[in-house]
N, CA, C and O of each residue as an XYZ file, in Angstrom:
684
protein
N       5.966    -15.393     10.270
C       4.542    -15.561     10.187
C       4.228    -16.756      9.288
O       4.925    -17.007      8.305
N       3.202    -17.464      9.628
C       2.843    -18.672      8.908
C       1.737    -18.389      7.892
O       0.713    -17.794      8.226
N       1.955    -18.819      6.661
C       0.945    -18.722      5.622
C       0.429    -20.123      5.317
O       1.183    -21.093      5.392
N      -0.847    -20.232      4.975
C      -1.455    -21.496      4.570
C      -2.046    -21.271      3.189
O      -2.808    -20.330      2.970
N      -1.684    -22.148      2.263
C      -2.154    -22.037      0.885
C      -2.697    -23.394      0.468
O      -1.956    -24.376      0.425
N      -4.000    -23.452      0.157
C      -4.604    -24.673     -0.375
C      -5.426    -24.286     -1.604
O      -5.529    -23.107     -1.941
N      -5.996    -25.261     -2.256
C      -6.811    -24.994     -3.440
C      -8.108    -24.284     -3.092
O      -8.746    -23.714     -3.976
N      -8.517    -24.304     -1.822
C      -9.795    -23.706     -1.438
C      -9.695    -22.596     -0.408
O     -10.704    -21.980     -0.062
N      -8.472    -22.327      0.094
C      -8.341    -21.331      1.155
C      -6.924    -20.768      1.196
O      -5.936    -21.469      0.977
N      -6.873    -19.473      1.485
C      -5.607    -18.783      1.718
C      -5.659    -18.188      3.112
O      -6.690    -17.664      3.535
N      -4.550    -18.269      3.822
C      -4.447    -17.617      5.133
C      -3.061    -17.004      5.228
O      -2.054    -17.711      5.272
N      -3.026    -15.679      5.259
C      -1.767    -14.943      5.360
C      -1.740    -14.210      6.687
O      -2.697    -13.528      7.055
N      -0.648    -14.355      7.391
C      -0.469    -13.669      8.670
C       0.720    -12.725      8.545
O       1.790    -13.118      8.081
N       0.525    -11.480      8.960
C       1.583    -10.477      8.886
C       1.656     -9.698     10.190
O       0.637     -9.440     10.831
N       2.861     -9.329     10.571
C       3.096     -8.455     11.710
C       3.405     -7.079     11.128
O       4.401     -6.900     10.427
N       2.542     -6.111     11.425
C       2.649     -4.784     10.823
C       3.109     -3.748     11.842
O       2.734     -3.799     13.014
N       3.917     -2.822     11.381
C       4.495     -1.785     12.239
C       3.564     -0.591     12.387
O       3.887      0.517     11.960
N       2.408     -0.826     12.994
C       1.433      0.238     13.266
C       0.424     -0.315     14.260
O       0.198     -1.525     14.303
N      -0.183      0.551     15.056
C      -1.211      0.079     15.991
C      -2.481     -0.350     15.246
O      -2.714      0.049     14.105
N      -3.284     -1.161     15.912
C      -4.504     -1.713     15.325
C      -5.382     -0.634     14.708
O      -5.875     -0.809     13.594
N      -5.588      0.478     15.409
C      -6.479      1.521     14.905
C      -5.982      2.096     13.576
O      -6.787      2.420     12.703
N      -4.672      2.224     13.420
C      -4.106      2.753     12.168
C      -4.292      1.743     11.033
O      -4.664      2.125      9.923
N      -4.038      0.473     11.298
C      -4.234     -0.557     10.273
C      -5.706     -0.605      9.872
O      -6.026     -0.710      8.687
N      -6.600     -0.529     10.853
C      -8.036     -0.525     10.568
C      -8.388      0.584      9.583
O      -9.169      0.361      8.658
N      -7.824      1.772      9.767
C      -8.101      2.878      8.858
C      -7.675      2.542      7.434
O      -8.343      2.939      6.479
N      -6.575      1.816      7.280
C      -6.113      1.417      5.944
C      -7.042      0.382      5.305
O      -6.991      0.175      4.093
N      -7.879     -0.262      6.098
C      -8.864     -1.207      5.560
C     -10.153     -0.515      5.147
O     -10.740     -0.862      4.122
N     -10.600      0.461      5.931
C     -11.937      1.020      5.718
C     -11.977      2.412      5.091
O     -12.999      2.787      4.516
N     -10.913      3.176      5.183
C     -10.881      4.509      4.578
C     -10.526      4.347      3.096
O      -9.440      3.864      2.778
N     -11.424      4.743      2.188
C     -11.175      4.521      0.762
C      -9.862      5.113      0.246
O      -9.188      4.487     -0.572
N      -9.489      6.309      0.710
C      -8.248      6.937      0.233
C      -7.024      6.162      0.709
O      -6.077      5.972     -0.055
N      -7.034      5.714      1.958
C      -5.903      4.923      2.467
C      -5.881      3.532      1.839
O      -4.811      3.014      1.518
N      -7.049      2.928      1.662
C      -7.114      1.594      1.048
C      -6.581      1.640     -0.384
O      -5.962      0.683     -0.849
N      -6.820      2.751     -1.079
C      -6.332      2.898     -2.452
C      -4.812      2.930     -2.526
O      -4.240      2.670     -3.584
N      -4.159      3.242     -1.427
C      -2.681      3.315     -1.409
C      -2.019      1.943     -1.393
O      -0.833      1.823     -1.703
N      -2.787      0.891     -1.027
C      -2.189     -0.451     -0.971
C      -3.019     -1.525     -1.688
O      -2.511     -2.609     -1.975
N      -4.296     -1.228     -1.979
C      -5.179     -2.239     -2.555
C      -6.072     -1.599     -3.610
O      -5.630     -1.359     -4.733
N      -7.305     -1.326     -3.264
C      -8.244     -0.663     -4.168
C      -9.139      0.256     -3.353
O      -9.675     -0.140     -2.318
N      -9.296      1.480     -3.827
C     -10.168      2.431     -3.164
C     -11.578      2.341     -3.710
O     -11.883      1.518     -4.572
N     -12.421      3.201     -3.191
C     -13.797      3.293     -3.644
C     -14.717      3.546     -2.475
O     -14.399      3.186     -1.341
N     -15.865      4.167     -2.738
C     -16.814      4.468     -1.666
C     -17.155      3.227     -0.844
O     -17.250      2.118     -1.371
N     -17.335      3.440      0.444
C     -17.599      2.341      1.358
C     -18.689      2.721      2.345
O     -18.619      3.763      2.997
N     -19.689      1.871      2.446
C     -20.723      1.985      3.471
C     -20.251      1.083      4.608
O     -20.581     -0.102      4.652
N     -19.487      1.649      5.511
C     -18.763      0.894      6.542
C     -19.695      0.371      7.629
O     -19.801      0.950      8.710
N     -20.372     -0.745      7.317
C     -21.278     -1.396      8.255
C     -21.556     -2.800      7.733
O     -21.476     -3.046      6.530
N     -21.878     -3.712      8.629
C     -22.269     -5.047      8.190
C     -23.451     -4.924      7.249
O     -24.420     -4.227      7.552
N     -23.377     -5.596      6.107
C     -24.408     -5.504      5.089
C     -24.199     -4.370      4.110
O     -24.871     -4.304      3.081
N     -23.257     -3.462      4.425
C     -22.968     -2.337      3.536
C     -22.195     -2.778      2.308
O     -21.784     -3.933      2.198
N     -22.004     -1.861      1.401
C     -21.264     -2.118      0.159
C     -19.887     -1.476      0.220
O     -19.712     -0.390      0.773
N     -18.919     -2.165     -0.356
C     -17.564     -1.637     -0.505
C     -17.268     -1.644     -1.995
O     -17.196     -2.702     -2.619
N     -17.097     -0.467     -2.556
C     -16.735     -0.362     -3.966
C     -15.228     -0.537     -4.080
O     -14.467      0.038     -3.303
N     -14.810     -1.324     -5.040
C     -13.389     -1.560     -5.295
C     -13.085     -1.093     -6.712
O     -13.690     -1.562     -7.676
N     -12.141     -0.167     -6.827
C     -11.728      0.348     -8.126
C     -10.278     -0.016     -8.346
O      -9.400      0.378     -7.578
N     -10.035     -0.771     -9.402
C      -8.687     -1.250     -9.688
C      -7.879     -0.140    -10.361
O      -8.131      0.238    -11.505
N      -6.910      0.361     -9.617
C      -5.995      1.388    -10.116
C      -4.595      1.026     -9.648
O      -3.925      1.812     -8.979
N      -4.167     -0.176    -10.009
C      -2.898     -0.696     -9.505
C      -1.678      0.071    -10.000
O      -0.597     -0.049     -9.423
N      -1.838      0.856    -11.059
C      -0.721      1.707    -11.500
C      -0.310      2.667    -10.392
O       0.861      3.035    -10.295
N      -1.255      3.074     -9.560
C      -0.977      4.024     -8.481
C      -0.299      3.363     -7.281
O       0.105      4.061     -6.351
N      -0.167      2.041     -7.280
C       0.457      1.359     -6.142
C       1.975      1.420     -6.198
O       2.637      1.270     -5.171
N       2.529      1.636     -7.369
C       3.978      1.782     -7.522
C       4.336      3.250     -7.400
O       3.640      4.112     -7.935
N       5.424      3.535     -6.694
C       5.884      4.911     -6.609
C       6.644      5.312     -7.860
O       6.739      6.496     -8.184
N       7.187      4.320     -8.565
C       7.848      4.587     -9.831
C       6.859      4.533    -10.977
O       5.698      4.170    -10.785
N       7.313      4.891    -12.164
C       6.483      4.844    -13.367
C       6.574      3.437    -13.934
O       7.474      3.126    -14.714
N       5.627      2.586    -13.530
C       5.659      1.178    -13.898
C       4.402      0.851    -14.691
O       3.292      1.045    -14.196
N       4.559      0.362    -15.907
C       3.370      0.047    -16.702
C       2.673     -1.218    -16.189
O       3.303     -2.116    -15.630
N       1.371     -1.258    -16.394
C       0.581     -2.440    -16.043
C       0.886     -3.546    -17.056
O       0.880     -3.298    -18.262
N       1.150     -4.753    -16.578
C       1.348     -5.856    -17.526
C       0.119     -6.017    -18.422
O      -1.011     -5.791    -17.989
N       0.350     -6.401    -19.646
C      -0.715     -6.478    -20.631
C      -1.897     -7.326    -20.161
O      -3.048     -6.971    -20.414
N      -1.626     -8.439    -19.481
C      -2.732     -9.323    -19.082
C      -3.660     -8.682    -18.046
O      -4.771     -9.168    -17.835
N      -3.213     -7.586    -17.392
C      -4.051     -6.889    -16.415
C      -4.561     -5.545    -16.920
O      -5.393     -4.920    -16.264
N      -4.080     -5.094    -18.066
C      -4.427     -3.742    -18.541
C      -5.930     -3.569    -18.784
O      -6.450     -2.462    -18.648
N      -6.620     -4.633    -19.135
C      -8.072     -4.525    -19.371
C      -8.854     -4.191    -18.102
O     -10.001     -3.750    -18.180
N      -8.243     -4.397    -16.935
C      -8.932     -4.169    -15.665
C      -8.680     -2.783    -15.072
O      -9.320     -2.417    -14.086
N      -7.767     -2.010    -15.648
C      -7.458     -0.688    -15.116
C      -8.724      0.168    -15.118
O      -9.377      0.336    -16.148
N      -9.053      0.701    -13.948
C     -10.229      1.539    -13.801
C     -11.522      0.774    -13.565
O     -12.565      1.383    -13.324
N     -11.468     -0.545    -13.630
C     -12.667     -1.362    -13.417
C     -13.132     -1.242    -11.966
O     -12.329     -1.360    -11.040
N     -14.432     -1.008    -11.773
C     -15.014     -0.905    -10.431
C     -16.129     -1.915    -10.269
O     -16.831     -2.242    -11.225
N     -16.284     -2.404     -9.058
C     -17.400     -3.272     -8.708
C     -17.629     -3.158     -7.215
O     -16.832     -2.553     -6.498
N     -18.718     -3.739     -6.751
C     -19.048     -3.668     -5.335
C     -19.045     -5.053     -4.708
O     -19.450     -6.040     -5.322
N     -18.584     -5.095     -3.486
C     -18.664     -6.291     -2.655
C     -19.491     -5.940     -1.425
O     -19.624     -4.772     -1.060
N     -20.037     -6.962     -0.801
C     -20.852     -6.782      0.403
C     -19.974     -6.971      1.634
O     -19.168     -7.900      1.694
N     -20.134     -6.092      2.606
C     -19.420     -6.234      3.877
C     -20.176     -7.276      4.699
O     -21.325     -7.065      5.087
N     -19.517     -8.394      4.956
C     -20.155     -9.516      5.647
C     -19.927     -9.482      7.150
O     -20.725    -10.015      7.921
N     -18.843     -8.856      7.557
C     -18.515     -8.736      8.985
C     -17.902     -7.367      9.215
O     -17.071     -6.904      8.434
N     -18.319     -6.728     10.292
C     -17.808     -5.389     10.582
C     -17.802     -5.199     12.088
O     -18.831     -4.901     12.695
N     -16.615     -5.379     12.687
C     -16.429     -5.230     14.127
C     -15.202     -4.356     14.373
O     -14.116     -4.863     14.652
N     -15.384     -3.021     14.266
C     -14.246     -2.102     14.423
C     -13.605     -2.224     15.797
O     -14.326     -2.381     16.782
N     -12.305     -2.161     15.903
C     -11.325     -2.111     14.817
C     -10.615     -3.449     14.621
O      -9.418     -3.467     14.334
N     -11.324     -4.562     14.768
C     -10.621     -5.849     14.741
C     -11.048     -6.835     13.666
O     -10.303     -7.774     13.388
N     -12.214     -6.666     13.046
C     -12.662     -7.674     12.087
C     -13.453     -7.042     10.950
O     -14.438     -6.336     11.169
N     -12.998     -7.313      9.733
C     -13.687     -6.873      8.527
C     -13.772     -8.060      7.588
O     -12.759     -8.683      7.269
N     -14.987     -8.373      7.143
C     -15.190     -9.424      6.152
C     -15.915     -8.855      4.956
O     -16.824     -8.038      5.098
N     -15.502     -9.299      3.753
C     -16.185     -8.880      2.533
C     -16.386    -10.098      1.632
O     -15.579    -11.027      1.623
N     -17.481    -10.066      0.876
C     -17.686    -11.098     -0.129
C     -16.626    -10.904     -1.210
O     -16.020     -9.838     -1.315
N     -16.410    -11.948     -2.010
C     -15.491    -11.792     -3.137
C     -16.192    -12.315     -4.376
O     -16.686    -13.442     -4.403
N     -16.225    -11.472     -5.405
C     -16.993    -11.745     -6.615
C     -18.431    -12.063     -6.234
O     -19.021    -13.032     -6.710
N     -18.979    -11.222     -5.365
C     -20.342    -11.351     -4.858
C     -20.573    -12.720     -4.218
O     -21.672    -13.270     -4.281
N     -19.538    -13.250     -3.613
C     -19.623    -14.524     -2.915
C     -19.244    -15.718     -3.772
O     -18.988    -16.794     -3.232
N     -19.200    -15.566     -5.085
C     -18.862    -16.689     -5.962
C     -17.447    -17.198     -5.711
O     -17.172    -18.384     -5.892
N     -16.556    -16.313     -5.297
C     -15.170    -16.689     -4.988
C     -14.913    -16.552     -3.495
O     -13.790    -16.276     -3.074
N     -15.968    -16.748     -2.691
C     -15.799    -16.829     -1.253
C     -15.890    -15.515     -0.511
O     -16.563    -14.571     -0.924
N     -15.182    -15.501      0.603
C     -15.183    -14.368      1.525
C     -13.753    -14.084      1.959
O     -12.952    -14.998      2.147
N     -13.450    -12.805      2.114
C     -12.146    -12.365      2.608
C     -12.361    -11.735      3.968
O     -13.174    -10.823      4.116
N     -11.627    -12.225      4.970
C     -11.706    -11.656      6.325
C     -10.339    -11.137      6.741
O      -9.315    -11.795      6.560
N     -10.358     -9.945      7.300
C      -9.170     -9.327      7.879
C      -9.388     -9.307      9.387
O     -10.309     -8.645      9.866
N      -8.572    -10.006     10.128
C      -8.643     -9.999     11.587
C      -7.404     -9.300     12.118
O      -6.282     -9.660     11.761
N      -7.602     -8.306     12.967
C      -6.506     -7.522     13.529
C      -6.444     -7.747     15.029
O      -7.472     -7.808     15.703
N      -5.217     -7.873     15.550
C      -5.032     -7.958     16.997
C      -3.757     -7.229     17.377
O      -2.823     -7.114     16.584
N      -3.741     -6.743     18.604
C      -2.591     -6.010     19.136
C      -1.444     -6.993     19.348
O      -1.594     -7.996     20.047
N      -0.305     -6.696     18.742
C       0.870     -7.545     18.879
C       1.903     -6.928     19.814
O       3.028     -7.419     19.909
N       1.525     -5.850     20.507
C       2.442     -5.198     21.435
C       3.403     -4.262     20.733
O       3.646     -4.385     19.532
N       3.947     -3.323     21.493
C       4.950     -2.380     20.998
C       4.474     -1.602     19.772
O       5.262     -1.292     18.879
N       3.162     -1.286     19.737
C       2.631     -0.498     18.636
C       2.484     -1.258     17.335
O       2.359     -0.643     16.277
N       2.497     -2.580     17.387
C       2.378     -3.403     16.175
C       1.037     -4.132     16.149
O       0.361     -4.275     17.167
N       0.683     -4.581     14.964
C      -0.581     -5.291     14.757
C      -0.316     -6.613     14.060
O       0.480     -6.694     13.125
N      -0.997     -7.644     14.532
C      -1.005     -8.926     13.822
C      -2.245     -8.901     12.930
O      -3.370     -8.779     13.415
N      -2.026     -9.016     11.631
C      -3.108     -9.084     10.658
C      -3.175    -10.508     10.137
O      -2.164    -11.069      9.713
N      -4.368    -11.092     10.168
C      -4.592    -12.402      9.561
C      -5.643    -12.214      8.481
O      -6.788    -11.868      8.774
N      -5.257    -12.439      7.238
C      -6.163    -12.382      6.106
C      -6.518    -13.819      5.744
O      -5.633    -14.631      5.473
N      -7.795    -14.130      5.739
C      -8.263    -15.453      5.334
C      -9.222    -15.281      4.171
O     -10.239    -14.597      4.287
N      -8.893    -15.906      3.050
C      -9.784    -15.911      1.890
C     -10.273    -17.350      1.752
O      -9.544    -18.225      1.284
N     -11.510    -17.578      2.165
C     -12.094    -18.916      2.130
C     -13.084    -19.026      0.975
O     -13.538    -18.018      0.433
N     -13.408    -20.248      0.610
C     -14.389    -20.471     -0.448
C     -13.836    -20.353     -1.848
O     -14.592    -20.109     -2.789
N     -12.529    -20.520     -2.014
C     -11.942    -20.467     -3.349
C     -12.424    -21.661     -4.171
O     -12.736    -22.719     -3.625
N     -12.479    -21.477     -5.486
C     -13.037    -22.485     -6.378
C     -12.004    -23.468     -6.906
O     -12.339    -24.330     -7.719
N     -10.753    -23.359     -6.463
C      -9.731    -24.297     -6.924
C      -8.395    -23.618     -7.130
O      -8.223    -22.447     -6.791
N      -7.432    -24.370     -7.698
C      -6.054    -23.871     -7.839
C      -5.919    -22.567     -8.625
O      -5.056    -21.750     -8.307
N      -6.758    -22.357     -9.648
C      -6.648    -21.102    -10.406
C      -6.953    -19.898     -9.521
O      -6.258    -18.884     -9.590
N      -8.000    -20.005     -8.681
C      -8.297    -18.930     -7.730
C      -7.142    -18.744     -6.756
O      -6.768    -17.615     -6.437
N      -6.578    -19.846     -6.286
C      -5.474    -19.760     -5.324
C      -4.306    -19.008     -5.926
O      -3.750    -18.117     -5.283
N      -3.920    -19.349     -7.150
C      -2.804    -18.659     -7.816
C      -3.123    -17.172     -7.996
O      -2.321    -16.305     -7.649
N      -4.294    -16.899     -8.537
C      -4.680    -15.532     -8.864
C      -4.817    -14.675     -7.612
O      -4.119    -13.673     -7.456
N      -5.718    -15.075     -6.724
C      -5.972    -14.266     -5.538
C      -4.810    -14.320     -4.553
O      -4.506    -13.328     -3.891
N      -4.162    -15.476     -4.457
C      -3.025    -15.597     -3.541
C      -1.884    -14.682     -3.933
O      -1.286    -14.025     -3.081
N      -1.582    -14.636     -5.221
C      -0.539    -13.733     -5.687
C      -0.905    -12.282     -5.430
O      -0.065    -11.483     -5.017
N      -2.171    -11.947     -5.678
C      -2.624    -10.582     -5.436
C      -2.558    -10.204     -3.967
O      -1.987     -9.172     -3.614
N      -3.146    -11.044     -3.097
C      -3.138    -10.711     -1.661
C      -1.729    -10.609     -1.121
O      -1.421     -9.703     -0.347
N      -0.873    -11.531     -1.522
C       0.508    -11.522     -1.028
C       1.192    -10.196     -1.398
O       1.859     -9.579     -0.568
N       1.017     -9.773     -2.648
C       1.630     -8.519     -3.101
C       0.997     -7.313     -2.414
O       1.708     -6.403     -1.987
N      -0.324     -7.295     -2.305
C      -1.002     -6.165     -1.664
C      -0.613     -6.035     -0.191
O      -0.450     -4.925      0.315
N      -0.467     -7.157      0.487
C      -0.049     -7.090      1.903
C       1.373     -6.557      2.035
O       1.687     -5.871      3.008
N       2.228     -6.861      1.074
C       3.590     -6.298      1.089
C       3.529     -4.781      0.923
O       4.289     -4.055      1.563
N       2.630     -4.304      0.068
C       2.476     -2.854     -0.122
C       1.914     -2.222      1.143
O       2.374     -1.161      1.565
N       0.915     -2.871      1.755
C       0.354     -2.346      3.008
C       1.441     -2.198      4.066
O       1.537     -1.161      4.721
N       2.257     -3.230      4.232
C       3.335     -3.173      5.228
C       4.290     -2.019      4.933
O       4.704     -1.302      5.844
N       4.635     -1.842      3.666
C       5.540     -0.745      3.284
C       4.899      0.613      3.562
O       5.551      1.500      4.112
N       3.647      0.783      3.193
C       2.968      2.068      3.419
C       2.887      2.395      4.906
O       3.094      3.542      5.302
N       2.590      1.401      5.724
C       2.510      1.635      7.171
C       3.864      2.024      7.761
O       3.926      2.786      8.726
N       4.945      1.504      7.185
C       6.301      1.857      7.639
C       6.756      3.193      7.076
O       7.741      3.761      7.548
N       6.048      3.704      6.070
C       6.466      4.934      5.402
C       7.486      4.681      4.310
O       8.158      5.610      3.861
N       7.609      3.433      3.876
C       8.559      3.076      2.818
C       7.923      3.249      1.445
O       6.700      3.248      1.306
N       8.761      3.396      0.451
C       8.249      3.494     -0.911
C       8.029      2.091     -1.478
O       8.549      1.102     -0.963
N       7.254      2.040     -2.539
C       6.987      0.805     -3.268
C       7.393      1.090     -4.716
O       6.594      1.612     -5.493
N       8.635      0.750     -5.080
C       9.114      1.098     -6.422
C       8.329      0.438     -7.548
O       8.072      1.075     -8.570
N       7.932     -0.858     -7.378
C       7.315     -1.589     -8.481
C       6.337     -2.635     -7.948
O       6.733     -3.755     -7.625
N       5.055     -2.265     -7.857
C       4.037     -3.215     -7.403
C       4.016     -4.464     -8.269
O       3.889     -5.574     -7.752
N       4.141     -4.297     -9.579
C       4.007     -5.446    -10.478
C       5.141     -6.444    -10.319
O       4.939     -7.634    -10.565
N       6.329     -6.002     -9.915
C       7.411     -6.944     -9.614
C       7.061     -7.761     -8.371
O       7.303     -8.968     -8.326
N       6.489     -7.094     -7.356
C       6.024     -7.814     -6.165
C       4.953     -8.838     -6.545
O       4.960     -9.971     -6.062
N       4.048     -8.425     -7.406
C       2.950     -9.289     -7.829
C       3.468    -10.520     -8.571
O       3.021    -11.636     -8.304
N       4.400    -10.327     -9.493
C       4.952    -11.457    -10.252
C       5.657    -12.438     -9.325
O       5.506    -13.650     -9.480
N       6.420    -11.934     -8.368
C       7.111    -12.814     -7.408
C       6.091    -13.561     -6.548
O       6.281    -14.738     -6.240
N       5.018    -12.884     -6.162
C       3.985    -13.517     -5.332
C       3.248    -14.604     -6.103
O       2.944    -15.655     -5.539
N       2.954    -14.373     -7.374
C       2.299    -15.407     -8.178
C       3.194    -16.635     -8.299
O       2.708    -17.764     -8.226
N       4.491    -16.428     -8.483
C       5.423    -17.557     -8.562
C       5.456    -18.311     -7.238
O       5.538    -19.539     -7.222
N       5.394    -17.585     -6.138
C       5.373    -18.215     -4.814
C       4.104    -19.057     -4.620
O       4.159    -20.139     -4.037
N       2.983    -18.566     -5.102
C       1.723    -19.331     -4.998
C       1.799    -20.600     -5.823
O       1.310    -21.651     -5.407
N       2.413    -20.503     -6.996
C       2.581    -21.680     -7.853
C       3.409    -22.746     -7.140
O       3.069    -23.929     -7.172
N       4.495    -22.320     -6.497
C       5.347    -23.268     -5.740
C       4.579    -23.866     -4.566
O       4.725    -25.053     -4.273
N       3.766    -23.058     -3.891
C       3.022    -23.525     -2.723
C       1.989    -24.585     -3.099
O       1.695    -25.483     -2.310
N       1.445    -24.475     -4.301
C       0.453    -25.460     -4.750
C       1.138    -26.750     -5.171
O       0.469    -27.699     -5.580
C-alpha cells in the first residue's frame, strides 16, 4: 500500500482483513472505535458531533505505561464535527475543530472479504502536525488492522514511537 506524507497532508492506504461493513462499525461504534483509536458518544450523521476520549492505555493488551509527554492527555475528551457521512464507505471529521484540517476515511471492497481503507488527513499546518498526527494515525491503523484480525496489541506506545520515527524519515 502506498502512503503519502507531506507537510500539509497525510494519506495512508491499508488493506484490512474484514468486510467493509465490519470496518465501518469500527469507525462509528464508540465501543469498537475505543479498541483502536478513541471512543466517545457519536451523533452518526453529517453535521453531528463525535466525542473523542483519549484512553490510549487501553490500546495495549499488556500493562504498558503512557509515555510522560502524553500522560497529561489521558482521559482528555473533546468533540469534532462529522463533515461527511456516507455509510458504509465515507466518514469525514474535522480535526481540532478544523484548525488542523479534516480526516477522511474512505472504504472500498477489496474482494475476498477485505477492505481497502484510505485515510486522508488534509489541511495540516506544517511539519510538526505531520510528525504528530502522522505518527498517531500510522500507529492507530496498525492497531485497527490487528483488532480486525483478532490479534493482540502488546504495546501501542512501541508502535507509536516507531511510527513517529517513520514520519520523521518521510519528511
